[in-house]
C-alpha positions in Angstrom: 12.9 2.4 -30.5 13.0 2.1 -34.2 15.5 4.4 -36.1 14.5 6.6 -39.1 16.2 8.6 -41.9 14.3 11.6 -43.0 15.0 14.0 -45.9 13.0 17.0 -44.9 13.9 19.8 -44.3 17.5 18.3 -44.6 19.0 14.8 -44.0 18.0 13.8 -40.6 19.1 10.6 -38.8 16.6 9.9 -36.0 16.5 7.5 -33.1 18.3 5.9 -30.1 22.0 5.9 -30.3 22.2 7.5 -33.7 25.2 9.5 -32.3 27.2 6.5 -33.2 26.7 7.5 -36.8 28.5 10.8 -36.3 31.6 9.5 -38.0 29.5 8.2 -40.9 28.1 11.7 -41.2 31.6 13.3 -41.4 32.6 10.9 -44.0 29.4 11.5 -46.1 30.2 15.2 -46.1 34.0 14.7 -46.7 34.9 16.2 -43.4 38.1 14.7 -42.3 38.9 17.5 -39.6 35.8 18.7 -38.0 35.6 21.5 -35.5 33.1 20.3 -32.7 31.5 23.4 -31.3 29.6 23.3 -28.0 29.1 25.5 -25.0 31.5 25.5 -22.1 29.1 23.8 -19.7 28.8 20.8 -22.0 32.4 20.5 -23.1 33.5 18.2 -20.3 30.3 16.1 -20.3 30.3 12.4 -21.0 28.3 12.8 -24.2 30.9 15.2 -25.7 33.9 13.0 -24.5 32.3 10.1 -26.0 31.5 11.8 -29.2 35.2 12.9 -29.6 36.4 9.4 -28.7 34.1 7.9 -31.2 35.5 10.1 -34.0 39.1 9.6 -33.1 38.5 5.8 -33.1 37.4 6.3 -36.7 40.6 8.3 -37.5 38.8 11.5 -37.7 41.0 14.3 -36.3 38.4 16.3 -34.3 39.1 19.6 -32.6 36.8 21.1 -29.9 35.9 24.7 -29.4 33.7 25.5 -26.4 34.0 29.3 -25.6 30.3 29.7 -26.1 28.0 31.4 -23.5 24.3 30.9 -23.0 23.3 34.0 -25.1 26.0 33.6 -27.6 28.0 36.6 -28.8 29.8 37.9 -31.8 33.1 37.4 -30.0 32.3 33.8 -29.6 31.9 33.5 -33.3 35.1 35.5 -34.1 37.2 33.3 -31.8 35.7 30.1 -33.2 36.5 31.2 -36.8 40.1 31.9 -35.7 40.3 28.5 -34.0 38.7 26.9 -37.1 41.3 28.4 -39.5 44.3 27.9 -37.1 43.5 24.2 -36.8 42.8 23.9 -40.6 39.3 22.4 -40.1 37.0 21.7 -43.0 33.7 21.2 -41.4 31.6 22.0 -38.3 29.8 19.6 -35.8 27.4 22.0 -34.0 26.7 20.1 -30.7 24.5 21.2 -27.9 21.6 23.4 -27.1 20.7 26.6 -29.0 23.9 28.4 -28.2 26.2 25.7 -29.3 24.2 25.1 -32.5 23.9 28.9 -33.3 27.6 29.5 -32.8 28.6 26.3 -34.7 26.5 27.3 -37.7 27.9 30.8 -37.7 31.5 29.7 -37.5 30.9 27.5 -40.5 29.4 30.4 -42.4 31.9 33.0 -41.4 34.9 30.8 -42.0 34.8 31.7 -45.7 33.6 35.4 -45.5 35.5 38.6 -45.6 32.7 41.0 -44.4 31.7 41.4 -40.7 29.0 39.0 -39.4 26.7 41.9 -38.8 26.6 42.7 -42.5 24.5 39.5 -42.8 21.8 40.4 -40.5 18.4 39.2 -41.7 17.3 42.4 -43.4 16.3 42.5 -47.0 18.8 40.5 -49.2 21.8 41.0 -47.0 22.4 37.3 -47.2 23.3 37.7 -50.9 26.5 39.5 -50.0 28.0 36.2 -48.7 30.4 34.0 -50.7 28.2 30.9 -50.8 31.0 28.6 -52.1 33.2 29.0 -49.0 30.6 28.1 -46.3 31.9 25.0 -44.5 29.6 21.8 -44.2 27.6 21.6 -41.0 26.4 18.6 -39.0 24.0 19.5 -36.2 23.5 17.3 -33.0 21.0 18.9 -30.6 21.0 18.1 -26.9 18.0 20.1 -26.0 14.5 20.1 -27.5 13.7 23.7 -27.8 15.4 26.0 -30.3 15.2 23.7 -33.3 18.3 25.5 -34.6 19.3 22.2 -36.2 16.6 22.7 -38.9 16.9 26.5 -39.1 18.6 28.8 -41.6 19.7 31.4 -39.2 21.6 32.0 -35.9 20.8 34.5 -33.2 24.0 36.3 -32.0 24.4 39.0 -29.5 26.2 42.1 -30.8 28.0 43.1 -27.5 28.8 46.6 -28.9 25.2 47.7 -28.9 23.7 45.1 -26.6 21.2 43.7 -29.1 20.6 40.3 -30.5 20.8 39.9 -34.2 19.4 37.3 -36.5 22.0 36.3 -39.0 20.5 34.5 -42.1 21.7 32.5 -45.0 20.0 29.5 -46.7 23.2 27.5 -46.2 23.1 27.8 -42.4 20.7 24.8 -42.7 22.9 21.9 -41.6 23.5 19.2 -44.2 23.0 16.4 -41.7 21.1 16.4 -38.4 21.3 13.7 -35.7 18.3 13.5 -33.4 19.3 11.1 -30.6 17.1 11.2 -27.5 19.9 9.5 -25.4 21.7 12.9 -25.5 18.8 14.7 -23.7 18.5 12.3 -20.8 20.6 14.4 -18.4 18.8 17.7 -19.1 17.4 19.0 -15.8 13.6 19.2 -15.4 13.5 23.1 -15.4 15.6 23.3 -18.6 13.4 20.6 -20.2 10.4 22.8 -19.3 11.8 26.0 -20.7 13.2 24.6 -23.9 9.8 22.8 -24.5 8.0 26.0 -24.1 10.4 27.4 -26.6 9.4 24.8 -29.1 5.8 25.5 -28.3 6.3 29.2 -29.0 7.9 28.5 -32.4 5.0 26.2 -33.6 2.4 28.5 -32.1 3.7 31.7 -33.6 4.4 30.1 -36.9 0.8 28.9 -37.1 -0.6 32.3 -36.1 1.6 34.4 -38.4 -0.3 35.9 -41.4 0.3 34.8 -44.9 -0.4 31.5 -46.9 1.9 28.7 -46.1 -0.1 25.5 -45.6 3.0 23.3 -45.2 4.2 25.4 -42.3 0.8 25.4 -40.7 0.5 21.6 -40.9 3.9 21.1 -39.4 3.1 23.6 -36.7 -0.1 22.0 -35.7 1.4 18.5 -35.4 4.3 20.0 -33.5 1.9 21.4 -30.9 0.1 18.2 -30.5 3.3 16.3 -29.8 4.2 19.0 -27.1 0.8 18.7 -25.6 1.2 14.9 -25.3 4.9 14.6 -24.4 6.3 17.8 -22.7 5.0 17.1 -19.2 6.0 13.4 -19.5 9.5 14.5 -20.4 9.7 16.9 -17.4 8.4 14.5 -14.9 10.4 11.5 -16.1 13.6 12.6 -17.8 14.5 9.0 -18.6 11.2 8.6 -20.7 13.1 8.0 -24.1 9.8 8.2 -26.1 8.9 11.4 -24.6 12.5 12.8 -25.2 12.3 11.6 -28.8 9.0 13.2 -29.5 10.1 16.5 -28.0 13.3 16.5 -30.1 11.1 16.0 -33.1 8.5 18.8 -32.1 11.5 21.3 -31.6 12.8 20.5 -35.1 9.3 21.0 -36.5 8.9 24.4 -34.9 12.0 25.6 -36.5 11.0 24.3 -39.8 7.5 25.9 -39.5 8.7 29.4 -38.5 10.1 30.2 -41.8 6.5 31.4 -42.2 7.2 33.9 -39.4 7.3 34.4 -35.7 5.8 37.4 -33.7 5.8 39.5 -30.5 6.6 36.6 -28.2 10.0 36.5 -29.7 10.2 40.3 -30.4 9.7 40.9 -26.6 12.1 38.0 -25.7 15.1 38.9 -27.7 15.8 42.3 -25.9 15.2 40.6 -22.5 17.7 37.8 -23.4 20.3 40.4 -24.6 20.0 42.9 -21.7 19.0 40.8 -18.7 20.5 37.4 -19.8 17.2 35.5 -19.2 16.9 32.1 -20.9 15.2 32.4 -24.2 12.7 29.6 -23.6 11.8 30.9 -20.1 11.2 34.4 -21.5 9.1 33.0 -24.4 6.9 31.0 -21.9 6.4 34.1 -19.8 5.3 36.4 -22.6 3.2 33.8 -24.4 -0.3 34.5 -22.7 0.1 38.2 -22.8 0.9 38.2 -26.5 -1.9 35.8 -27.2 -4.5 38.0 -25.4 -3.1 41.0 -27.1 -3.5 39.3 -30.6 -6.9 37.8 -29.8 -8.9 39.8 -32.4 -6.7 38.6 -35.2 -6.1 35.0 -34.2 -9.2 33.8 -32.4 -10.4 31.5 -35.2 -6.9 30.0 -35.7 -6.7 29.3 -32.0 -10.0 27.5 -32.1 -8.6 25.3 -34.9 -5.6 24.5 -32.7 -8.0 23.5 -29.8 -9.8 21.1 -32.1 -6.5 19.5 -33.3 -5.2 19.2 -29.7 -8.7 17.7 -28.6 -9.0 20.2 -25.8 -12.3 20.0 -24.0 -13.0 23.8 -24.3 -12.6 24.5 -28.0 -12.5 28.3 -27.5 -9.9 31.1 -27.3 -10.4 31.1 -23.4 -10.1 27.3 -23.4 -6.7 27.6 -25.2 -5.5 30.4 -22.9 -6.4 28.1 -19.9 -4.4 25.2 -21.4 -1.3 27.5 -21.7 -1.7 28.9 -18.3 -2.2 25.5 -16.8 0.7 24.1 -18.7 3.0 26.8 -17.5 1.8 26.3 -13.9 2.4 22.5 -14.0 5.9 23.3 -15.4 6.6 25.9 -12.8 7.0 28.7 -15.2 6.7 32.1 -13.6 3.5 34.0 -14.4 5.1 37.5 -14.3 8.3 38.9 -15.8 8.8 40.7 -12.5 9.5 37.3 -10.9 12.8 37.0 -13.0 13.7 40.7 -13.4 13.9 43.5 -10.9 12.2 46.7 -11.7 15.5 48.5 -11.5 17.0 46.4 -14.2 13.9 46.9 -16.4 14.6 49.7 -19.0 11.2 49.6 -20.7 11.9 52.4 -23.2 15.2 50.8 -24.5 13.5 47.3 -24.5 10.4 48.6 -26.3 12.4 50.2 -29.1 14.6 47.0 -29.5 11.5 44.9 -29.6 9.8 47.0 -32.2 12.9 46.7 -34.5 13.3 43.0 -34.0 12.9 41.0 -37.2 10.2 38.9 -35.5 7.9 41.9 -35.2 6.9 41.7 -38.9 5.3 38.3 -38.5 2.9 39.3 -35.6 -0.7 38.9 -36.6 -1.5 42.5 -35.3 0.6 45.4 -36.6 2.7 46.7 -33.7 3.7 50.1 -32.6 6.1 51.3 -29.8 3.2 51.9 -27.5 2.0 48.2 -28.1 5.5 47.0 -27.0 5.4 49.1 -23.9 1.9 48.0 -23.0 2.8 44.3 -23.5 5.9 44.7 -21.3 3.9 46.4 -18.6 1.2 43.7 -18.6 4.0 41.1 -18.4 5.7 42.7 -15.5 2.4 43.2 -13.7 0.9 39.7 -14.6 -2.3 41.3 -16.1 -3.7 39.7 -19.3 -5.4 41.9 -21.8 
């Protein structure tokens, strides 16, 4: 496999065994004491131990922080910032899936701020309240092909006090160097490969369908979906397929790059479910996808037909695309109904609907949404009934 260096949307070192360049990345950014942030499940894995050993062999005094949960919390960030300052770190290596990347980026950001992290929620120009000069440099190393957080300018963090996920935004959340190494994804289980792959699809799909004029994002999103169509099932069926793994890593980074144009109701519905019911974000996106698509049909049908043409689907129609999504989910063993992962007694539709309507992703939905629309989409998703 040939290695590549890209410079869009940031510096990206791409290819097999590029993790060996982690020390060079630190030196390039003048990081001599990095804080490696990862989740507690990955902390003792071989890939983390090898990365730490690699850095120490290059006389880079790395520290590891791993108190990070699947749907990361404000507490994770606060504790990480305290650890960062206590150990006098001067940069962050955000390493892992979406949770490790989001917390790592947030720690680097918050290490130089005096306001609460919630003061920087992605509303209006809140980001401008930050002291941009004190944000620590960030290196991102994804180990899943889903969130694309490595090319994103935000982190999604759960505010435990109110039980809501918040999007924290600042332009300097974008890592300075990204390492995309398919070797790091080889041990990812098939079900997580499937869920994260559907997350990448949701990002590219919603970005493409979002209203507004952004041809660059549209082009990236289309190619991202083509890569997913070609490589996701291969990656799930054969986790050792390096070519499939590399292409899925790329598609995930493309999704996050494209969705600066906007997202939509797939994410609006997902974020409250992730916060209140602790459902994997990629899995919830995959479940909601066909219900949101069918709800938005009137506004997106022509765009969907263009996607069919680019993906070279046999049936180049809205229904043909829906069949492709439904068949893809079936082959990946994704549940068809939300009720397959959440019991009715744990499903607070009124609270969920209110949270979904207020989610920042709602503004990017092709069809203007109301609280009744949110209730309706939740009900259809629970019952497994398309619009």
